[in-house]
C-alpha positions as CSV (number, residue, x, y, z in Angstrom):
1,M,-44.6,23.7,-58.2
2,E,-44.9,26.2,-55.4
3,L,-44.1,25.6,-51.7
4,S,-46.4,26.7,-48.9
5,S,-43.9,29.5,-48.3
6,G,-44.6,30.9,-51.8
7,H,-41.2,30.0,-53.2
8,R,-41.1,28.1,-56.4
9,V,-39.5,24.8,-57.0
10,P,-39.0,24.9,-60.8
11,R,-37.7,22.0,-62.7
12,V,-34.2,23.4,-63.2
13,T,-31.1,21.3,-64.3
14,V,-27.5,22.3,-64.1
15,G,-25.4,19.9,-66.1
16,A,-27.1,16.6,-65.5
17,T,-28.3,17.5,-61.9
18,Q,-31.9,18.4,-61.3
19,L,-32.1,21.0,-58.6
20,R,-34.6,20.5,-55.8
21,A,-34.3,23.6,-53.6
22,A,-37.0,26.2,-53.3
23,M,-36.0,28.9,-55.8
24,V,-36.7,32.5,-56.6
25,N,-36.2,34.5,-59.8
26,E,-33.0,36.6,-59.3
27,R,-34.2,39.1,-61.9
28,E,-37.4,39.7,-59.8
29,V,-35.4,40.0,-56.6
30,R,-33.0,42.6,-58.2
31,A,-36.0,44.6,-59.6
32,A,-37.7,44.5,-56.2
33,A,-34.4,45.8,-54.6
34,G,-34.3,48.6,-57.1
35,I,-37.9,49.6,-56.4
36,T,-37.4,49.6,-52.6
37,M,-34.1,51.5,-53.1
38,A,-35.8,54.2,-55.1
39,V,-38.6,54.6,-52.5
40,G,-36.0,54.6,-49.6
41,A,-33.9,57.2,-51.4
42,V,-36.8,59.6,-51.7
43,A,-37.7,59.1,-48.0
44,F,-34.1,59.6,-47.0
45,G,-33.9,62.7,-49.1
46,Y,-36.9,64.2,-47.3
47,A,-35.3,63.3,-43.9
48,Y,-31.9,64.6,-44.7
49,F,-32.6,67.8,-46.7
50,A,-36.0,68.9,-45.5
51,K,-35.9,67.3,-42.0
52,Q,-39.3,65.7,-42.8
53,Y,-39.4,62.2,-41.3
54,V,-42.9,61.2,-42.2
55,P,-41.9,59.7,-45.5
56,L,-39.1,57.8,-43.7
57,Q,-41.7,56.6,-41.1
58,V,-44.1,55.4,-43.8
59,A,-41.3,53.8,-45.9
60,A,-39.8,51.9,-42.9
61,T,-43.3,50.6,-41.9
62,L,-44.1,49.5,-45.5
63,F,-40.7,47.9,-45.9
64,F,-41.3,46.0,-42.6
65,V,-44.5,44.6,-44.0
66,E,-42.9,43.9,-47.4
67,F,-40.0,41.9,-45.9
68,L,-42.4,40.1,-43.6
69,V,-44.5,39.0,-46.6
70,R,-41.4,37.9,-48.5
71,I,-40.2,35.8,-45.7
72,T,-43.6,34.2,-44.9
73,A,-45.4,34.0,-48.2
74,G,-42.6,34.5,-50.8
75,I,-41.6,37.4,-53.0
76,R,-44.3,36.4,-55.5
77,H,-47.0,37.5,-53.0
78,S,-45.4,40.7,-51.7
79,P,-46.6,44.0,-53.1
80,V,-43.2,45.1,-54.5
81,G,-42.5,41.5,-55.6
82,R,-45.7,41.6,-57.8
83,V,-44.5,44.9,-59.4
84,A,-41.0,43.5,-59.9
85,R,-42.5,40.3,-61.5
86,A,-44.5,42.5,-63.9
87,M,-41.4,44.5,-64.8
88,T,-39.4,41.3,-65.6
89,R,-42.1,39.1,-67.1
90,D,-40.5,39.3,-70.6
91,Q,-37.1,38.2,-69.3
92,R,-35.9,34.6,-69.0
93,P,-36.0,33.7,-65.3
94,E,-32.7,33.3,-63.5
95,W,-33.4,30.8,-60.7
96,V,-31.5,30.9,-57.4
97,S,-32.0,29.2,-54.1
98,A,-34.5,30.9,-51.8
99,K,-32.9,30.2,-48.4
100,P,-30.0,32.7,-48.7
101,K,-32.4,35.3,-50.0
102,R,-34.8,34.6,-47.2
103,F,-31.9,35.1,-44.7
104,A,-31.1,38.5,-46.4
105,W,-34.7,39.5,-46.3
106,T,-34.7,38.6,-42.6
107,L,-31.9,41.1,-42.1
108,G,-33.9,43.7,-44.1
109,L,-36.9,42.9,-41.8
110,V,-34.8,43.6,-38.7
111,M,-33.5,46.9,-40.1
112,A,-36.9,48.0,-41.3
113,G,-38.4,47.1,-38.0
114,A,-35.7,49.0,-36.2
115,M,-36.3,52.0,-38.5
116,A,-40.0,51.9,-38.0
117,V,-39.7,51.9,-34.2
118,I,-36.9,54.5,-34.2
119,T,-38.7,57.0,-36.5
120,N,-42.2,56.4,-35.1
121,V,-41.1,57.1,-31.5
122,G,-39.6,60.4,-32.6
123,I,-35.9,59.7,-32.8
124,R,-34.3,62.0,-35.4
125,G,-30.9,62.8,-36.7
126,Y,-27.9,60.6,-37.3
127,L,-29.2,57.3,-36.1
128,P,-32.2,56.8,-38.5
129,R,-30.3,58.4,-41.4
130,T,-27.3,56.1,-40.8
131,I,-29.4,53.0,-40.7
132,C,-31.2,54.2,-43.8
133,L,-27.9,54.8,-45.7
134,I,-26.8,51.2,-44.8
135,C,-30.1,49.9,-46.1
136,L,-29.9,52.0,-49.3
137,T,-26.3,50.7,-49.9
138,L,-27.4,47.1,-49.5
139,M,-30.3,47.6,-51.8
140,W,-28.1,49.3,-54.4
141,M,-25.5,46.5,-54.2
142,E,-28.3,43.9,-54.8
143,S,-30.1,45.8,-57.6
144,A,-27.1,47.4,-59.5
145,L,-24.3,44.9,-58.9
146,G,-26.2,41.7,-58.2
147,L,-24.3,41.3,-55.0
148,C,-26.4,40.1,-52.1
149,L,-24.4,40.8,-49.0
150,G,-27.0,38.8,-46.8
151,C,-26.5,35.8,-49.1
152,R,-22.7,36.1,-48.7
153,L,-23.1,36.3,-44.9
154,H,-25.4,33.3,-45.0
155,G,-22.7,31.4,-46.9
156,L,-20.1,32.5,-44.4
157,L,-22.2,31.4,-41.4
158,V,-22.7,28.0,-43.0
159,A,-19.0,27.7,-43.9
160,R,-18.0,28.5,-40.3
161,G,-20.5,26.0,-38.9
162,W,-22.5,28.7,-37.2
163,A,-25.6,27.9,-39.3
164,G,-26.6,24.4,-40.4
165,A,-25.6,23.3,-43.9
166,D,-28.6,22.8,-46.1
167,P,-28.1,20.3,-48.9
168,E,-30.9,22.1,-50.8
169,V,-29.0,25.4,-51.0
170,E,-27.7,24.7,-54.5
171,V,-27.6,27.8,-56.7
172,C,-26.9,31.3,-55.6
173,A,-26.5,34.4,-57.7
174,D,-22.8,34.8,-58.5
175,G,-21.9,31.9,-56.2
176,G,-22.7,34.1,-53.2
177,C,-23.8,31.3,-50.8
178,R,-21.2,28.7,-51.6
179,S,-19.4,27.5,-48.6
180,G,-16.2,29.4,-48.2
181,S,-17.3,32.4,-50.2
């Protein structure tokens, strides 16, 4: 079953408990993070070494659209998500709850939006390159290590009572969204 947000609700059981939260395939998410990281690294390289900011402007704008689609329609409908799904189609899905990922993608949307504005109004130098390095680091952590810092932050906010606890957040990659993580 697929929700209106594009996130799947597969029939997944852990032990004797059937999960009911909206889910995404962690393998697809990690592949998508790797793709965006590669594109971002090329754009960063042009900005840093050649002082050419057009690739960074284009990448930031595309990432803004990508994260917006992921949040509103789901990763299954985003351009990079479709490529990632094709890359991982022969692998067994690894289902995780969508809400922490959606929170992490919202952080990505904010950073991509900031980068799009900063670079397209002509700001150059340390500010856009620093934001870009932070984004690249987060994408590398997700793709290479399977560590979603946004998911961990979401778990921390819930544990501290700063975000509402959601009984449907049930399974996160590496336990990253468990209360108290």
